[in-house]
N, C-alpha and C positions, 0 to 999 in steps of 0.2 A: 597679342593685338588688343583685347579687351586689360588684361593687364598690365600691360605696360600701361597704352592710354590710360587706364585710372589712378596709376602711381606718379604719371605726369603730371596729374592736374592737381597731386597735393602739393608739389614741389613749393617753393620760395612761400610760400603761404599762401598759395594765390585761392580761388573760392572752389569747392569741390565739385565736381560732375554730377553733382544729385541725379541728374535726370540714367546713368548707368545703372542706378540699381532702384532711386524712388519714383517707380512709373506706377503702368494701372497692375500689373502684374503682380505687383508689392502688393498693393492697396487690394486687391483680391484678398491674396495669400492673409493676409492679413484680419479682415471681415470675414472671409471663410470659417476661421479657425476661431474666429471672436463669437463667432452666433456656435458653435458644437461645443467651447467651453466655457464660455462666460460663468462669473459663479451668481449666486441666487442671491442678490441683495434686494433690500428693502426699498427704495431709488428706482431700481429699473421695474417693477411691478406696472407703470405704464406711463408713459410722456408727459405728466401732466407739469410744465412749467415752474409750480411752486415747490414741488418736491425736488424737482433736477437741482435749482438753483439751491436751496436748501443745503444739499448731500454736496454739492460740489464747492459749498463755501466751507461746512465744514471738515471738508476732505482734504483742504487747502494745507496745513500743518496738521493732523492727524489721523493717525492707522484706520486703515477703512472699521479693524473689532473695537476700534476702542469709539469710533464714531457710531454706529451702529447704536447704541442704548438712546445715545445722548438725540440722533434722529427719534427714531420712536417713542420718545418720552416728549421731544419739541412738538414733536405734528399731532399728537395725543392731546397737547395742551393748546397748540393753535394750529389748528385745522389749514387752514384758509388766510391767502393776503389779506382779506381784508379784519382777522380775527391779530395778524402781526402788525396791523399799523394801529390797531389799537391797545396791546397791552401796556401794562406800564413799565416804566422801563425798570423797575424794582423785581418786578416776575421777570421780564426779557434777561436781566441777567442770570438770575436765580437758573433758569434753563438750560445759560449757558455755562452754569458755573462747573469749573474744572479741565471747563478747553482750552480756556486760554486765549487770546489775542483777542480783548471783549472790544475790541474796535470792530470785528466782522459783525458781533451781533446786533452794534449798533448802527453800522449801515444798512443792515437788514432790515431794522427798523424803519429809517428813513428809508430806502428805497420803496419798502411795502406806503409810506404816506403817498409819496409819490404818484405811486401809480393806483392807488386809489382816487386818489385829487386829478393826475393826469390823463391816467388813461383809463377810467370810470373800472377803475378795480379789474382790469384785464390785463396779463402780463403782453409788454408786445414782443413784436413778431419779428420786427427786423432789428440784424445786427446793432447796427448805428443806434436805433432806441435804448434796444436792449445795455450798450456798451455806457449811454448817458448814466446811467443807476448807479447811487453810490455804491462805491464798491466792489464794483462790475469791472474788471479788467481785461484783455483781452484775451486771458487762456478761459477765461468762463463765461465771456458774452458768445465764444465761440463754441465751447460745450453746448451750451444751451442752444442757441442757433440753429446746431447741428442737431441733436439729438430730438430736442423739441420741435423745431419748425422745418427738418430737411434742410436747412439749407450750406452749402458748400464751404461753413468755413470752419478749418482746424481749429486748434486747442492743443497747443503747445505747455504742457508741466513738467516737472523734475523726470518724470517718467517717460515721457515722450522725448524729450533730451537723450535721456538716454541709449533710450531705443536708435534714436537717428546717428546720433554719437558714434555707435557701435557698427548699425550697418555700414553707416560712410567710412568707418575709420578717423573718422574727425579729432586731431591733436589738441583743438580747440581747448580753452577754459570753457563750460558750459557755461559761465556767468555772464562772460560779455554776451551784450545785449544786439550784437551782430549776427552770435549766434541762434539766437531762436529766433532772430528777425528770416534769417538763411532759412533756417525751415519751416516757417511759417510760409515763405515765402512757395516752397517748394514743395511744399503736402499741396497747398492752394490748386496748383496744376494738377495732380492727379486725385483730387477729392471723388467720388463720385457722384452725381446724379441722385439716383436710387437709394434711401436709407443710407445718408453722410453719417448720422449718427453713429453706425454702426463702425466704421472705420476708426471713427473717433474713441469709443468705448472699449473700442479692440485695440488703440495701440496704447492706450492706456494702461488695459487689463494686459497689454504683454508686457508693461516696464513694472508692473503692480507683481508679475506671477510667475515670468519665466524670466524675462532679460534683467536681472534681481543685480543691485549695488553692488561693491568690493568684488571680488573674484571669481563669485558662483552666480554667471548665468547657465541655467538651465538648457545649455547650446541643445541637448541631444530632444528636446520639446519642440524648437523652437518653429513655429511655419516659414522662418524667412530665413532662418540658416544655411541656405543655399546661395544665398542673395549679401549675407554679412562679410564684408571686408575684415573687420576684425576676428570673425570665427574664422577665416579662411586664413589668415596671417598670425595668428594663437598672439591678437593680442587684446582679449574680454579681457581678461587681468589689468591689462593696462589700460584702457578706454573703457568711460572719459576720463578725461585725464581732470585730478585733482588738482583745484585751484587753491592758491594761497590764503588761509582764513585769515579773518583782520582779530588781533586779539579784541577782548571782551572789555567791555571797561567794568571795574567792579566798585563797588560802594559797600560799605560797611554798616550797618543799622540796627539800632536795639529796638526789641516790640516787648512789651509791657501787656501781659495779660492781668489786667484786673478784676479780682472775683470777689464780689457783693453778695454774699447770701448763695442763689441760686445763680444772679446773674451776671454776666460779663461785659466790658465797659469794648464799645465798638464805634466808629466814626464813619466819614465820608470821605473818600477821596476828591480830591481837586476834579473840577469838571474836563482839566488838558493833563494833559502828558503821561505818562506810564500808567495802564488801569487803572485809568480815569471814569470817576464815579463811581468807582467800586467802595464795600465795606472792608474797615480792614479794621486791626487792634491798634491801638494807641503807639507809636512808635518815633524813636528819632534819630535821626542821624550820628552814626560814630558808636563802636562799641561800648557799655558803658561797664563800669562793674557795679556788681548788686548794692555797693551804699549809693553810690548815683543814680543809680535806680528807683532805689528806696526813695529819693530825694525827689525822683523827677515826678513821679506820684502824687507825693506829699505838697509838690508844685501845686497840682491839680486839683488839689483838695479833695484828694481819693481819701484821706487821712489811713494812711497803712499802716499795717498790726504788722506782716511780717513776709516776707521772699521765701516761696514754701518750696521754688525749685528754680534751675536756671538749664539751660540748654544750648548747644548751639548746633548750626542748620546752614548749606551753603544751596542757595534757588538760584537756578541761569536760565535767563532770559535769551532773546538771540542775539541782543549786544549787548550787555549787561549781566555779570554775576554780581548778586547780593549776597554777602559776609553778614547771616546774620543771627543775635544772642538772645533766646527768651526767657526771659522773667516773670512768674509766676509769680502774683502778686495778692494775698488778701489785704480787702480793705472794707473800712468801716461808713464808706459817705459814697454816695451813687452821685459826684456831679455832674450836672446838665448840661453839660457842653457836649457829655458823651449819649449815645443811645446806650441804655443799658436794657440786655437781650438776654434768655435764659437758651436752653439748649434745645427747648421745640423750635423756638425762632430764629436761633441760629439756621438748625436744620432745613426749615421751609421757607423761610422767610428775604433772608439775608444773603447775599453771594459774597462771601469770602474767598478769594485768590487761593489758590492753591499755595502761593508764596509764603502763606501767613498761617498755614498750618502745620501742627507739630503731629504725628498719629503717636499716641501713647501718653505723651505730656500732661493730659489732664482726661477724665471720662467727661466732659462738659466741654470739651472744644468740638467742632462741626467736624 
């Protein structure tokens, strides 16, 4: 009866009968498994909201293993919300260098200022107040509220979506807003009043370590495999359903690495748009020939002497692909429209996005 009743809920695209699987038993299995199997991660040392907020922001587009060194370095330099609120943008972006999505760092900075001005330096405890902070969406607000303040607020990210889609055998595309909304509402009904953060982190952990993407979930050790409809029906390799990806826009860019003595020319990008406010090597749209690049450097009054080397590179952002051509050009002048920095300054002071890095191109590049 249960199987027939379950499958009838899937017909004609009607809403899934979440309550048949997502109940208090499901929540108890996940939280019990989490307490016994959770990874030892630095942001789990305590429930201090600044630490949780920082970690969740970094982990939005970054793997745990890659985020840990950035997290530790960031906390060492900016151990409190007050320190974050008062850091210069140059230092902030340098600490974030390599993580990408630099708007996340800028929103951290803005939100820290609001916490200092409007909340007396104390991270707000109410979900709605947390949600009002720049850069904090439903997922991050739910995570902070449940982990730090014991509020029964679900946090549904990509890992949680994948777990829920398999458990409920949901064949909808996970990118659909309705899917996330449905799971959030269903989870809200079963969130425990005691230690709700364990369910939040348990679902995240399950998706990150057991219910993996593609056709490789480790169902043999999954605490909820007995409730999982995709597992029962042999559909774990087909669920979640992959959505159609929008083609990335492609742009061609020529980058000139102008070197004069031991210094290289850099400039700051505009304060809006992609990589806003970051430092970059001078560049221009289109793929230029060596002669055109030489002429461009001459037009910038850098008095180019010779083109030393060239190389091509592709850099992929979420929605844009840059087809890039680099020229290393020796120059005799340092025009003031650029900032001229040596290797140490590039390494320690100026945040250069990874898009403008070319490993092995020259020993002077950061």
